[in-house]
NUFIDREN-197946 format. One line per 3 residues: number of its first residue (from 0); their letters; for each residue x, y, z of N, C-alpha, C. Coordinates in nm, 3 decimals. Layout:
<atoms>
NUM> A> X Y Z X Y Z X Y Z | ...
</atoms>
This chain:
<atoms>
0> MRI> 0.083 -0.120 0.000 0.000 0.000 0.000 0.087 0.125 0.000 | 0.031 0.233 -0.052 0.097 0.364 -0.045 0.027 0.443 0.065 | 0.101 0.472 0.170 0.043 0.533 0.290 0.103 0.671 0.314
3> TIL> 0.017 0.768 0.340 0.061 0.901 0.379 0.031 0.920 0.527 | 0.133 0.953 0.604 0.115 0.980 0.747 0.125 1.130 0.769 | 0.020 1.187 0.824 0.013 1.331 0.847 0.053 1.361 0.991
6> GAG> 0.170 1.421 1.006 0.221 1.451 1.139 0.358 1.391 1.159 | 0.460 1.477 1.169 0.598 1.429 1.182 0.649 1.443 1.325 | 0.558 1.427 1.421 0.598 1.423 1.561 0.640 1.284 1.601
9> AWG> 0.638 1.255 1.730 0.683 1.125 1.778 0.595 1.011 1.727 | 0.463 1.025 1.738 0.373 0.916 1.702 0.367 0.897 1.551 | 0.359 1.005 1.475 0.358 0.993 1.330 0.484 0.929 1.277
12> TAL> 0.598 0.970 1.333 0.726 0.914 1.290 0.737 0.766 1.328 | 0.689 0.732 1.446 0.694 0.592 1.491 0.610 0.502 1.400 | 0.491 0.548 1.364 0.407 0.471 1.272 0.472 0.460 1.135
15> AIA> 0.535 0.567 1.091 0.603 0.564 0.961 0.714 0.460 0.960 | 0.791 0.454 1.069 0.899 0.356 1.079 0.842 0.214 1.076 | 0.737 0.190 1.154 0.680 0.055 1.163 0.618 0.009 1.032
18> LAE> 0.549 0.100 0.963 0.477 0.062 0.841 0.566 0.061 0.718 | 0.680 0.129 0.724 0.770 0.135 0.607 0.835 0.001 0.577 | 0.825 -0.094 0.671 0.882 -0.227 0.646 0.808 -0.298 0.533
21> RHA> 0.676 -0.272 0.519 0.596 -0.345 0.422 0.524 -0.255 0.321 | 0.529 -0.123 0.345 0.453 -0.032 0.260 0.539 0.087 0.217 | 0.492 0.155 0.111 0.558 0.278 0.066 0.497 0.393 0.147
24> VVL> 0.579 0.455 0.232 0.528 0.554 0.327 0.584 0.693 0.298 | 0.492 0.791 0.297 0.529 0.932 0.288 0.494 0.997 0.421 | 0.590 1.067 0.480 0.567 1.137 0.607 0.552 1.286 0.578
27> WGR> 0.433 1.338 0.610 0.404 1.480 0.586 0.413 1.560 0.716 | 0.468 1.680 0.705 0.473 1.771 0.819 0.468 1.914 0.771 | 0.435 2.006 0.862 0.421 2.147 0.825 0.555 2.216 0.806
30> EIV> 0.655 2.174 0.885 0.783 2.245 0.887 0.882 2.184 0.787 | 0.913 2.259 0.684 1.005 2.211 0.581 1.143 2.184 0.640 | 1.190 2.274 0.725 1.323 2.258 0.785 1.330 2.129 0.868
33> HLE> 1.225 2.101 0.943 1.221 1.979 1.023 1.228 1.855 0.934 | 1.151 1.855 0.826 1.151 1.741 0.734 1.286 1.724 0.666 | 1.349 1.834 0.631 1.482 1.828 0.568 1.584 1.765 0.662
36> RLH> 1.573 1.798 0.790 1.663 1.738 0.889 1.640 1.589 0.902 | 1.513 1.548 0.899 1.483 1.404 0.905 1.546 1.331 0.787 | 1.535 1.391 0.671 1.588 1.330 0.548 1.741 1.324 0.552
39> QEH> 1.803 1.431 0.599 1.949 1.438 0.599 2.011 1.355 0.711 | 1.948 1.357 0.828 2.007 1.292 0.944 1.955 1.150 0.966 | 1.849 1.111 0.894 1.786 0.979 0.911 1.751 0.954 1.057
42> ENR> 1.703 1.060 1.124 1.669 1.053 1.265 1.580 1.172 1.299 | 1.480 1.148 1.383 1.395 1.257 1.431 1.448 1.295 1.569 | 1.552 1.378 1.570 1.620 1.411 1.695 1.532 1.492 1.790
45> RYL> 1.434 1.561 1.735 1.347 1.642 1.820 1.252 1.555 1.902 | 1.197 1.448 1.841 1.094 1.369 1.908 1.134 1.224 1.937 | 1.222 1.167 1.855 1.263 1.027 1.876 1.414 1.014 1.861
48> PGI> 1.490 1.079 1.947 1.636 1.074 1.933 1.691 0.933 1.949 | 1.791 0.903 1.867 1.859 0.774 1.877 1.799 0.662 1.795 | 1.688 0.688 1.728 1.622 0.584 1.648 1.638 0.617 1.499
51> SLP> 1.691 0.523 1.424 1.717 0.546 1.281 1.588 0.539 1.200 | 1.578 0.625 1.100 1.465 0.625 1.009 1.498 0.540 0.887 | 1.403 0.463 0.836 1.427 0.379 0.718 1.467 0.463 0.596
54> STL> 1.557 0.410 0.517 1.601 0.481 0.396 1.490 0.489 0.292 | 1.391 0.401 0.304 1.281 0.399 0.207 1.175 0.506 0.237 | 1.182 0.565 0.354 1.084 0.665 0.394 1.105 0.794 0.315
57> TYQ> 0.997 0.853 0.266 1.007 0.981 0.195 0.932 1.089 0.273 | 0.967 1.215 0.246 0.914 1.327 0.324 0.855 1.430 0.230 | 0.746 1.493 0.276 0.677 1.588 0.189 0.608 1.694 0.275
60> ADL> 0.631 1.821 0.244 0.566 1.931 0.314 0.444 1.983 0.239 | 0.428 1.938 0.114 0.313 1.978 0.032 0.206 1.870 0.046 | 0.093 1.906 0.104 -0.011 1.807 0.132 -0.068 1.746 0.006
63> ARA> -0.087 1.826 -0.098 -0.141 1.775 -0.224 -0.050 1.668 -0.283 | 0.079 1.693 -0.283 0.174 1.596 -0.336 0.184 1.473 -0.246 | 0.176 1.496 -0.118 0.187 1.384 -0.023 0.074 1.284 -0.040
66> CAD> -0.045 1.333 -0.077 -0.164 1.248 -0.086 -0.203 1.210 -0.228 | -0.135 1.261 -0.326 -0.177 1.245 -0.466 -0.197 1.099 -0.505 | -0.102 1.013 -0.474 -0.109 0.873 -0.514 -0.133 0.778 -0.398
69> SDL> -0.177 0.831 -0.286 -0.189 0.751 -0.165 -0.313 0.662 -0.166 | -0.299 0.545 -0.101 -0.412 0.454 -0.083 -0.476 0.471 0.054 | -0.404 0.538 0.146 -0.452 0.555 0.282 -0.380 0.673 0.347
72> AIV> -0.456 0.753 0.422 -0.397 0.860 0.503 -0.415 0.824 0.650 | -0.310 0.841 0.728 -0.316 0.821 0.873 -0.284 0.954 0.938 | -0.380 1.008 1.010 -0.363 1.138 1.075 -0.308 1.116 1.216
75> AVP> -0.185 1.164 1.239 -0.119 1.145 1.369 -0.074 1.280 1.423 | -0.171 1.366 1.447 -0.145 1.500 1.501 -0.219 1.514 1.634 | -0.185 1.613 1.716 -0.266 1.637 1.837 -0.411 1.663 1.801
78> LAA> -0.502 1.628 1.889 -0.645 1.639 1.859 -0.684 1.781 1.817 | -0.623 1.881 1.878 -0.657 2.019 1.847 -0.632 2.054 1.701 | -0.547 1.977 1.633 -0.515 2.004 1.493 -0.597 1.920 1.396
81> LDG> -0.676 1.825 1.448 -0.748 1.732 1.361 -0.846 1.802 1.267 | -0.923 1.895 1.318 -1.024 1.965 1.237 -0.959 2.035 1.118 | -0.851 2.108 1.143 -0.783 2.180 1.037 -0.719 2.087 0.936
84> IMA> -0.659 1.979 0.983 -0.595 1.883 0.892 -0.699 1.817 0.802 | -0.813 1.780 0.860 -0.918 1.717 0.780 -0.971 1.812 0.672 | -0.984 1.940 0.706 -1.029 2.038 0.606 -0.931 2.046 0.491
87> QLV> -0.803 2.045 0.521 -0.701 2.049 0.416 -0.701 1.921 0.334 | -0.715 1.808 0.403 -0.710 1.678 0.336 -0.826 1.662 0.238 | -0.946 1.697 0.282 -1.065 1.685 0.197 -1.058 1.779 0.078
90> AER> -0.992 1.891 0.094 -0.975 1.985 -0.017 -0.889 1.924 -0.128 | -0.806 1.826 -0.092 -0.719 1.761 -0.191 -0.776 1.628 -0.241 | -0.831 1.547 -0.150 -0.882 1.415 -0.184 -1.008 1.386 -0.104
93> TDL> -1.120 1.372 -0.170 -1.244 1.338 -0.099 -1.266 1.187 -0.092 | -1.190 1.114 -0.171 -1.208 0.969 -0.180 -1.107 0.890 -0.099 | -1.014 0.955 -0.033 -0.903 0.886 0.032 -0.946 0.824 0.166
96> PVL> -0.927 0.694 0.184 -0.954 0.631 0.314 -0.867 0.695 0.423 | -0.924 0.710 0.541 -0.855 0.782 0.649 -0.861 0.705 0.781 | -0.748 0.699 0.848 -0.740 0.654 0.986 -0.684 0.768 1.068
99> WAC> -0.728 0.782 1.192 -0.666 0.883 1.278 -0.616 0.816 1.405 | -0.505 0.868 1.455 -0.442 0.813 1.575 -0.440 0.920 1.684 | -0.539 1.010 1.681 -0.552 1.117 1.780 -0.633 1.066 1.899
102> KGI> -0.595 1.107 2.019 -0.668 1.067 2.139 -0.709 1.192 2.217 | -0.836 1.201 2.250 -0.881 1.315 2.329 -1.025 1.350 2.299 | -1.071 1.457 2.363 -1.204 1.511 2.342 -1.186 1.660 2.317
105> EIQ> -1.247 1.712 2.212 -1.230 1.853 2.178 -1.281 1.941 2.293 | -1.195 2.029 2.341 -1.225 2.104 2.462 -1.338 2.204 2.443 | -1.349 2.265 2.324 -1.453 2.367 2.304 -1.591 2.305 2.288
108> SGR> -1.600 2.194 2.218 -1.731 2.138 2.180 -1.766 2.007 2.249 | -1.667 1.937 2.305 -1.692 1.806 2.361 -1.702 1.698 2.256 | -1.658 1.726 2.132 -1.667 1.627 2.024 -1.556 1.523 2.036
111> LPH> -1.591 1.399 2.005 -1.492 1.293 1.989 -1.429 1.305 1.850 | -1.312 1.244 1.829 -1.245 1.258 1.699 -1.333 1.221 1.578 | -1.409 1.111 1.587 -1.489 1.070 1.471 -1.598 1.172 1.438
114> QIV> -1.645 1.245 1.539 -1.745 1.349 1.514 -1.683 1.468 1.441 | -1.556 1.494 1.468 -1.484 1.597 1.393 -1.466 1.554 1.249 | -1.425 1.429 1.230 -1.403 1.377 1.094 -1.533 1.377 1.014
117> QTH> -1.643 1.340 1.079 -1.772 1.332 1.011 -1.818 1.466 0.954 | -1.776 1.576 1.013 -1.816 1.707 0.960 -1.752 1.733 0.825 | -1.643 1.662 0.796 -1.572 1.683 0.669 -1.605 1.576 0.566
120> IPH> -1.629 1.454 0.610 -1.664 1.345 0.516 -1.785 1.270 0.572 | -1.902 1.333 0.574 -2.020 1.272 0.636 -2.069 1.144 0.571 | -2.046 1.127 0.442 -2.098 1.009 0.371 -1.988 0.909 0.336
123> HQQ> -1.870 0.934 0.386 -1.754 0.851 0.356 -1.743 0.742 0.463 | -1.747 0.616 0.424 -1.745 0.506 0.519 -1.607 0.444 0.538 | -1.510 0.486 0.457 -1.377 0.427 0.466 -1.288 0.507 0.562
126> WGV> -1.325 0.505 0.690 -1.244 0.573 0.789 -1.259 0.505 0.924 | -1.162 0.531 1.012 -1.165 0.468 1.143 -1.055 0.521 1.233 | -1.053 0.470 1.357 -0.957 0.515 1.456 -0.858 0.404 1.489
129> LSG> -0.735 0.443 1.513 -0.628 0.351 1.551 -0.587 0.388 1.694 | -0.602 0.293 1.787 -0.577 0.324 1.928 -0.529 0.200 2.001 | -0.482 0.220 2.124 -0.436 0.108 2.204 -0.310 0.141 2.281
132> PSF> -0.260 0.045 2.360 -0.141 0.069 2.442 -0.015 0.077 2.358 | 0.036 0.198 2.340 0.146 0.215 2.244 0.227 0.340 2.274 | 0.346 0.324 2.328 0.440 0.435 2.341 0.516 0.447 2.209
135> ATE> 0.527 0.567 2.159 0.591 0.590 2.029 0.734 0.536 2.026 | 0.808 0.555 2.133 0.947 0.511 2.134 0.960 0.360 2.116 | 0.867 0.285 2.173 0.874 0.139 2.162 0.830 0.091 2.025
138> VAA> 0.728 0.156 1.968 0.684 0.122 1.833 0.797 0.150 1.734 | 0.861 0.266 1.750 0.971 0.304 1.660 1.090 0.209 1.674 | 1.111 0.156 1.794 1.223 0.065 1.818 1.193 -0.077 1.771
141> GLP> 1.071 -0.100 1.722 1.034 -0.232 1.671 0.992 -0.330 1.778 | 0.959 -0.282 1.897 0.913 -0.371 2.002 0.767 -0.410 1.977 | 0.727 -0.530 2.019 0.590 -0.578 1.989 0.483 -0.486 2.048
144> TAL> 0.383 -0.456 1.966 0.273 -0.368 2.005 0.143 -0.421 1.943 | 0.035 -0.412 2.019 -0.097 -0.453 1.968 -0.191 -0.334 1.976 | -0.264 -0.308 1.867 -0.354 -0.194 1.859 -0.493 -0.237 1.814
147> TLA> -0.591 -0.151 1.841 -0.727 -0.172 1.793 -0.755 -0.075 1.678 | -0.814 -0.126 1.572 -0.857 -0.043 1.460 -1.009 -0.052 1.455 | -1.075 0.057 1.490 -1.221 0.058 1.497 -1.281 0.141 1.386
150> SMS> -1.386 0.088 1.324 -1.456 0.158 1.217 -1.603 0.116 1.219 | -1.689 0.206 1.173 -1.831 0.172 1.161 -1.854 0.074 1.048 | -1.755 0.060 0.960 -1.763 -0.036 0.851 -1.682 -0.160 0.887
153> PLF> -1.747 -0.274 0.914 -1.672 -0.397 0.947 -1.575 -0.437 0.837 | -1.615 -0.417 0.710 -1.529 -0.453 0.599 -1.402 -0.369 0.599 | -1.417 -0.238 0.622 -1.302 -0.150 0.621 -1.208 -0.183 0.738
156> SRT> -1.262 -0.201 0.857 -1.177 -0.229 0.973 -1.104 -0.362 0.956 | -1.173 -0.461 0.901 -1.109 -0.592 0.881 -1.000 -0.584 0.773 | -1.033 -0.516 0.662 -0.938 -0.505 0.551 -0.813 -0.428 0.592
159> MSE> -0.833 -0.313 0.659 -0.719 -0.232 0.701 -0.635 -0.304 0.806 | -0.700 -0.374 0.897 -0.627 -0.448 0.999 -0.537 -0.554 0.935 | -0.592 -0.622 0.837 -0.514 -0.725 0.767 -0.399 -0.664 0.688
162> NLH> -0.423 -0.551 0.623 -0.319 -0.488 0.541 -0.205 -0.428 0.625 | -0.238 -0.373 0.740 -0.137 -0.305 0.822 -0.073 -0.395 0.927 | -0.132 -0.511 0.948 -0.085 -0.605 1.050 0.056 -0.656 1.016
165> SPR> 0.139 -0.669 1.118 0.271 -0.728 1.103 0.307 -0.797 1.234 | 0.412 -0.881 1.235 0.447 -0.953 1.359 0.472 -0.860 1.478 | 0.525 -0.741 1.454 0.558 -0.650 1.564 0.452 -0.542 1.584
168> LRL> 0.362 -0.527 1.489 0.253 -0.431 1.504 0.123 -0.505 1.472 | 0.065 -0.562 1.574 -0.052 -0.648 1.559 -0.179 -0.564 1.572 | -0.270 -0.581 1.476 -0.393 -0.502 1.474 -0.516 -0.590 1.489
171> YSC> -0.611 -0.543 1.569 -0.736 -0.614 1.592 -0.851 -0.521 1.553 | -0.944 -0.573 1.474 -1.054 -0.491 1.425 -1.168 -0.484 1.526 | -1.247 -0.376 1.517 -1.353 -0.351 1.613 -1.455 -0.257 1.549
174> RDI> -1.581 -0.263 1.595 -1.684 -0.174 1.541 -1.719 -0.059 1.637 | -1.676 -0.070 1.762 -1.716 0.027 1.863 -1.624 0.149 1.861 | -1.644 0.237 1.767 -1.558 0.353 1.752 -1.573 0.450 1.870
177> VGV> -1.694 0.462 1.924 -1.717 0.551 2.038 -1.642 0.500 2.162 | -1.657 0.372 2.192 -1.590 0.316 2.308 -1.439 0.328 2.299 | -1.384 0.300 2.181 -1.240 0.308 2.162 -1.191 0.452 2.181
180> EVA> -1.265 0.548 2.130 -1.223 0.688 2.144 -1.237 0.740 2.287 | -1.345 0.704 2.354 -1.364 0.747 2.493 -1.253 0.687 2.580 | -1.223 0.560 2.560 -1.118 0.494 2.637 -0.983 0.561 2.612
183> GAL> -0.953 0.587 2.486 -0.825 0.649 2.452 -0.809 0.788 2.509 | -0.921 0.859 2.523 -0.917 0.994 2.578 -0.903 0.991 2.730 | -0.987 0.913 2.797 -0.993 0.918 2.942 -0.876 0.848 3.012
186> KNV> -0.810 0.757 2.944 -0.695 0.693 3.009 -0.587 0.797 3.039 | -0.582 0.905 2.961 -0.484 1.010 2.987 -0.518 1.089 3.113 | -0.647 1.106 3.139 -0.691 1.172 3.262 -0.651 1.087 3.383
189> MAI> -0.675 0.956 3.372 -0.642 0.865 3.481 -0.490 0.856 3.501 | -0.414 0.873 3.394 -0.268 0.870 3.406 -0.217 0.989 3.486 | -0.282 1.104 3.471 -0.245 1.221 3.553 -0.269 1.189 3.700
192> ASG> -0.385 1.130 3.729 -0.417 1.092 3.867 -0.318 0.990 3.921 | -0.280 0.894 3.838 -0.186 0.790 3.881 -0.048 0.849 3.908 | -0.004 0.940 3.821 0.124 1.007 3.843 0.123 1.088 3.970
195> LAD> 0.009 1.149 3.998 -0.007 1.227 4.121 0.006 1.136 4.244 | -0.063 1.022 4.241 -0.059 0.928 4.353 0.082 0.874 4.374 | 0.150 0.839 4.266 0.286 0.787 4.279 0.382 0.897 4.323
198> GLE> 0.359 1.020 4.274 0.443 1.131 4.314 0.432 1.161 4.462 | 0.316 1.134 4.520 0.294 1.153 4.664 0.329 1.029 4.744 | 0.380 0.926 4.672 0.425 0.800 4.735 0.314 0.734 4.815
201> LGC> 0.197 0.721 4.752 0.084 0.658 4.819 0.087 0.506 4.810 | 0.177 0.452 4.728 0.195 0.308 4.724 0.126 0.236 4.610 | 0.162 0.110 4.592 0.108 0.028 4.483 -0.040 -0.005 4.504
204> NAR> -0.080 -0.023 4.629 -0.221 -0.052 4.657 -0.310 0.061 4.608 | -0.269 0.183 4.636 -0.347 0.301 4.596 -0.353 0.311 4.444 | -0.240 0.283 4.379 -0.238 0.291 4.233 -0.331 0.186 4.171
207> AAL> -0.329 0.065 4.226 -0.417 -0.040 4.174 -0.563 -0.002 4.191 | -0.597 0.057 4.306 -0.734 0.099 4.330 -0.774 0.210 4.234 | -0.681 0.302 4.211 -0.710 0.414 4.121 -0.734 0.364 3.977
210> ITR> -0.650 0.272 3.932 -0.666 0.218 3.796 -0.801 0.146 3.784 | -0.836 0.069 3.885 -0.961 -0.007 3.881 -1.082 0.085 3.881 | -1.082 0.184 3.971 -1.194 0.278 3.975 -1.192 0.370 3.853
213> GLA> -1.075 0.397 3.802 -1.066 0.477 3.680 -1.128 0.405 3.562 | -1.106 0.274 3.554 -1.167 0.195 3.448 -1.319 0.199 3.457 | -1.372 0.189 3.580 -1.517 0.195 3.599 -1.571 0.331 3.555
216> EMT> -1.497 0.435 3.586 -1.537 0.571 3.551 -1.539 0.591 3.399 | -1.434 0.544 3.333 -1.426 0.551 3.187 -1.542 0.478 3.123 | -1.571 0.361 3.176 -1.676 0.277 3.120 -1.813 0.343 3.133
219> RLG> -1.838 0.404 3.247 -1.968 0.470 3.268 -1.991 0.580 3.164 | -1.892 0.663 3.141 -1.909 0.770 3.043 -1.918 0.712 2.903 | -1.837 0.611 2.874 -1.840 0.549 2.741 -1.975 0.492 2.706
222> IAL> -2.037 0.422 2.801 -2.170 0.365 2.779 -2.273 0.475 2.761 | -2.262 0.582 2.840 -2.356 0.694 2.830 -2.349 0.761 2.693 | -2.231 0.756 2.629 -2.213 0.818 2.498 -2.240 0.722 2.383
225> GGC> -2.272 0.596 2.416 -2.307 0.499 2.311 -2.204 0.391 2.288 | -2.102 0.382 2.372 -2.000 0.279 2.357 -2.043 0.147 2.418 | -1.964 0.042 2.394 -1.994 -0.092 2.445 -1.903 -0.125 2.564
228> QET> -1.960 -0.186 2.665 -1.885 -0.214 2.788 -1.763 -0.301 2.761 | -1.776 -0.401 2.674 -1.664 -0.493 2.653 -1.542 -0.425 2.592 | -1.561 -0.314 2.522 -1.449 -0.242 2.463 -1.351 -0.195 2.570
231> FMG> -1.404 -0.161 2.687 -1.320 -0.106 2.793 -1.237 -0.214 2.862 | -1.266 -0.340 2.834 -1.185 -0.449 2.888 -1.079 -0.495 2.789 | -1.073 -0.429 2.674 -0.979 -0.469 2.570 -0.855 -0.381 2.562
234> LAG> -0.786 -0.389 2.449 -0.662 -0.315 2.428 -0.680 -0.165 2.443 | -0.785 -0.111 2.379 -0.806 0.033 2.379 -0.848 0.085 2.516 | -0.902 -0.002 2.600 -0.947 0.037 2.733 -0.847 0.000 2.840
237> LGD> -0.863 -0.119 2.897 -0.776 -0.163 3.007 -0.629 -0.164 2.966 | -0.601 -0.211 2.844 -0.462 -0.218 2.799 -0.393 -0.083 2.801 | -0.456 0.017 2.739 -0.396 0.150 2.733 -0.395 0.216 2.871
240> LVL> -0.497 0.189 2.951 -0.505 0.247 3.086 -0.389 0.199 3.172 | -0.365 0.069 3.174 -0.257 0.014 3.255 -0.122 0.070 3.209 | -0.103 0.076 3.078 0.024 0.126 3.024 0.052 0.268 3.072
243> TCT> -0.043 0.357 3.052 -0.018 0.498 3.080 -0.020 0.532 3.229 | -0.082 0.447 3.309 -0.089 0.472 3.453 0.028 0.413 3.531 | 0.118 0.342 3.463 0.225 0.273 3.535 0.364 0.301 3.481
246> STL> 0.377 0.394 3.387 0.508 0.417 3.326 0.543 0.565 3.318 | 0.668 0.595 3.345 0.715 0.733 3.333 0.731 0.776 3.186 | 0.715 0.682 3.094 0.716 0.720 2.952 0.589 0.796 2.914
249> SRN> 0.485 0.783 2.995 0.359 0.854 2.970 0.374 1.001 3.007 | 0.346 1.089 2.910 0.355 1.233 2.937 0.253 1.276 3.041 | 0.135 1.217 3.037 0.031 1.254 3.132 0.066 1.208 3.273
252> YQV> 0.125 1.091 3.284 0.175 1.042 3.413 0.280 1.139 3.467 | 0.368 1.187 3.380 0.471 1.283 3.420 0.409 1.413 3.471 | 0.298 1.455 3.408 0.229 1.575 3.455 0.181 1.556 3.598
255> GQG> 0.121 1.441 3.626 0.074 1.412 3.761 0.187 1.410 3.862 | 0.299 1.349 3.826 0.415 1.346 3.915 0.465 1.486 3.945 | 0.472 1.568 3.841 0.520 1.704 3.858 0.429 1.787 3.947
258> LAQ> 0.299 1.769 3.931 0.204 1.841 4.015 0.218 1.798 4.162 | 0.246 1.670 4.183 0.266 1.620 4.320 0.387 1.687 4.386 | 0.484 1.724 4.304 0.606 1.787 4.354 0.593 1.939 4.364
261> GVA> 0.474 1.990 4.328 0.450 2.133 4.341 0.492 2.216 4.223 | 0.524 2.153 4.110 0.563 2.228 3.989 0.438 2.283 3.922 | 0.443 2.407 3.877 0.328 2.470 3.812 0.297 2.401 3.679
264> LDI> 0.169 2.392 3.645 0.127 2.321 3.525 0.190 2.378 3.398 | 0.193 2.511 3.383 0.248 2.569 3.261 0.397 2.537 3.246 | 0.468 2.530 3.357 0.610 2.495 3.351 0.626 2.348 3.312
267> LLQ> 0.542 2.262 3.368 0.546 2.120 3.334 0.526 2.097 3.185 | 0.424 2.163 3.129 0.393 2.145 2.988 0.505 2.197 2.899 | 0.568 2.304 2.942 0.681 2.360 2.867 0.800 2.264 2.870
270> QLG> 0.824 2.205 2.985 0.936 2.112 2.999 0.916 1.984 2.918 | 0.791 1.941 2.904 0.763 1.818 2.830 0.804 1.829 2.684 | 0.772 1.942 2.622 0.803 1.959 2.481 0.711 1.880 2.389
273> HVA> 0.614 1.810 2.445 0.514 1.733 2.372 0.376 1.772 2.426 | 0.273 1.736 2.351 0.138 1.761 2.398 0.098 1.655 2.501 | 0.043 1.699 2.614 -0.014 1.608 2.713 -0.166 1.617 2.699
276> EGV> -0.224 1.526 2.621 -0.366 1.536 2.584 -0.459 1.528 2.705 | -0.413 1.470 2.814 -0.499 1.457 2.930 -0.540 1.590 2.991 | -0.461 1.695 2.968 -0.491 1.825 3.028 -0.618 1.886 2.967
279> PTT> -0.626 1.907 2.835 -0.752 1.958 2.779 -0.865 1.857 2.787 | -0.832 1.727 2.779 -0.936 1.624 2.784 -1.009 1.625 2.918 | -0.938 1.654 3.025 -1.000 1.656 3.157 -1.114 1.758 3.162
282> VAA> -1.092 1.873 3.103 -1.195 1.978 3.100 -1.317 1.930 3.022 | -1.292 1.875 2.903 -1.402 1.830 2.817 -1.475 1.711 2.877 | -1.402 1.618 2.937 -1.464 1.499 2.997 -1.551 1.537 3.116
285> SML> -1.504 1.630 3.197 -1.583 1.675 3.312 -1.713 1.740 3.265 | -1.704 1.817 3.157 -1.822 1.881 3.100 -1.922 1.778 3.049 | -1.873 1.678 2.975 -1.961 1.573 2.923 -2.025 1.491 3.036
288> AHQ> -1.946 1.464 3.140 -1.998 1.386 3.252 -2.116 1.457 3.318 | -2.104 1.586 3.337 -2.212 1.661 3.399 -2.333 1.671 3.306 | -2.309 1.683 3.176 -2.419 1.689 3.080 -2.500 1.559 3.079
291> HGV> -2.432 1.446 3.096 -2.498 1.315 3.088 -2.528 1.255 3.225 | -2.502 1.331 3.331 -2.532 1.282 3.465 -2.449 1.163 3.507 | -2.321 1.159 3.465 -2.233 1.047 3.497 -2.139 1.086 3.611
294> DMP> -2.133 1.004 3.713 -2.047 1.030 3.829 -1.902 0.997 3.792 | -1.814 1.098 3.795 -1.674 1.079 3.760 -1.585 1.153 3.861 | -1.572 1.098 3.981 -1.498 1.167 4.087 -1.350 1.188 4.058
297> ITD> -1.286 1.090 3.994 -1.143 1.105 3.964 -1.123 1.217 3.863 | -1.204 1.216 3.758 -1.194 1.321 3.656 -1.221 1.458 3.716 | -1.324 1.469 3.799 -1.356 1.599 3.860 -1.243 1.647 3.952
300> TVH> -1.182 1.553 4.021 -1.071 1.591 4.110 -0.950 1.638 4.031 | -0.917 1.565 3.925 -0.805 1.607 3.839 -0.836 1.743 3.776 | -0.961 1.763 3.736 -1.002 1.891 3.680 -0.977 2.004 3.780
303> GLL> -1.018 1.984 3.905 -0.996 2.085 4.007 -0.849 2.113 4.030 | -0.768 2.008 4.024 -0.623 2.022 4.041 -0.562 2.104 3.928 | -0.600 2.071 3.804 -0.544 2.141 3.688 -0.590 2.287 3.682
306> QGK> -0.710 2.312 3.734 -0.761 2.449 3.735 -0.705 2.531 3.850 | -0.625 2.470 3.934 -0.567 2.541 4.046 -0.661 2.557 4.164 | -0.775 2.486 4.161 -0.873 2.495 4.270 -0.840 2.401 4.385
309> LTA> -0.754 2.302 4.356 -0.712 2.206 4.458 -0.560 2.193 4.456 | -0.500 2.175 4.571 -0.358 2.139 4.576 -0.348 1.987 4.560 | -0.228 1.937 4.539 -0.210 1.793 4.523 -0.260 1.717 4.646
312> SHA> -0.225 1.763 4.763 -0.267 1.694 4.885 -0.417 1.703 4.906 | -0.475 1.817 4.873 -0.620 1.832 4.885 -0.694 1.744 4.784 | -0.637 1.729 4.665 -0.699 1.646 4.562 -0.708 1.501 4.610
315> VAQ> -0.600 1.451 4.666 -0.599 1.314 4.718 -0.694 1.301 4.836 | -0.694 1.400 4.924 -0.783 1.396 5.041 -0.929 1.394 4.997 | -0.959 1.465 4.889 -1.097 1.468 4.839 -1.141 1.331 4.791
318> LLA> -1.052 1.259 4.724 -1.086 1.124 4.677 -1.099 1.027 4.794 | -1.011 1.039 4.891 -1.013 0.947 5.005 -1.132 0.971 5.096 | -1.187 1.093 5.089 -1.298 1.127 5.179 -1.434 1.082 5.126
321> RQP> -1.437 1.024 5.005 -1.564 0.978 4.950 -1.626 0.867 5.034 | -1.757 0.868 5.043 -1.829 0.769 5.124 -1.820 0.630 5.060 | -1.814 0.524 5.142 -1.814 0.388 5.086 -1.942 0.359 5.012
324> RHE> -1.932 0.274 4.909 -2.048 0.242 4.827 -2.032 0.102 4.772 | -2.141 0.049 4.717 -2.137 -0.083 4.654 -2.058 -0.073 4.523 | -1.967 -0.170 4.501 -1.884 -0.165 4.381 -1.965 -0.207 4.258
</atoms>
């Protein structure tokens, strides 16, 4: 297949490396200078230092040229950029199958990624989301990874999963696009909470409880929005949640740790140099939870912490002070 990957950050580059083994891949990015450095140095030193880029990989800053002969576009940009990228993409190709690897909920509108995509290609059925437990550095290094590819079209999800599947990048098809997107968004919120708990040295027991209750919280909102419960027990749900809540490779986990140490949020985000999707997602998720009458105490607590209404110690105290209830 001829694949165009939109986004030359860590995740877009990692996918390009993984897929270039079996496909002709073009990596598109906005910054010409950045792309020229990738081509010359065979390394994305800004986002994936130390990992070599395949010699077969090509780079393009012109979107029309990048997509002209493509069989598939994979959008790997921060969620805030998805709307704009889709507008540009549709202006060039209305027939191009699309996958997106964005995780989050749009902060202004509360839209999930597929709802953003639908505004641009409402009658196009060849699209879906790629999600699951996957750190870009490990995918780029060729370590085994399993992902979920969800689409409203069973034929498209099955076909794309088969075409993109490889021994080190295993893909599983799914129809529950809402559940997969809600899980992918909210696991970042829970990762902030987990980083906070670990930063305060509350112990492994507390982290396990937080992950378990976080999963229940994610599931409640997902079902309220039309998702399926079983999705949250799979790769896109439990798998991604465990990964991001237990590793310092998670940017959102790092945010929680930093907040526990008293570092200001704006300084933390500046130090990361990458987008921490859990920060805007927390605001949007809290809004959706209240709109649908869904109880989400962890999300609300993280929201209060990020808004500066709670200190780290007060945030934990608020969660611990909740009344016992039937599980």
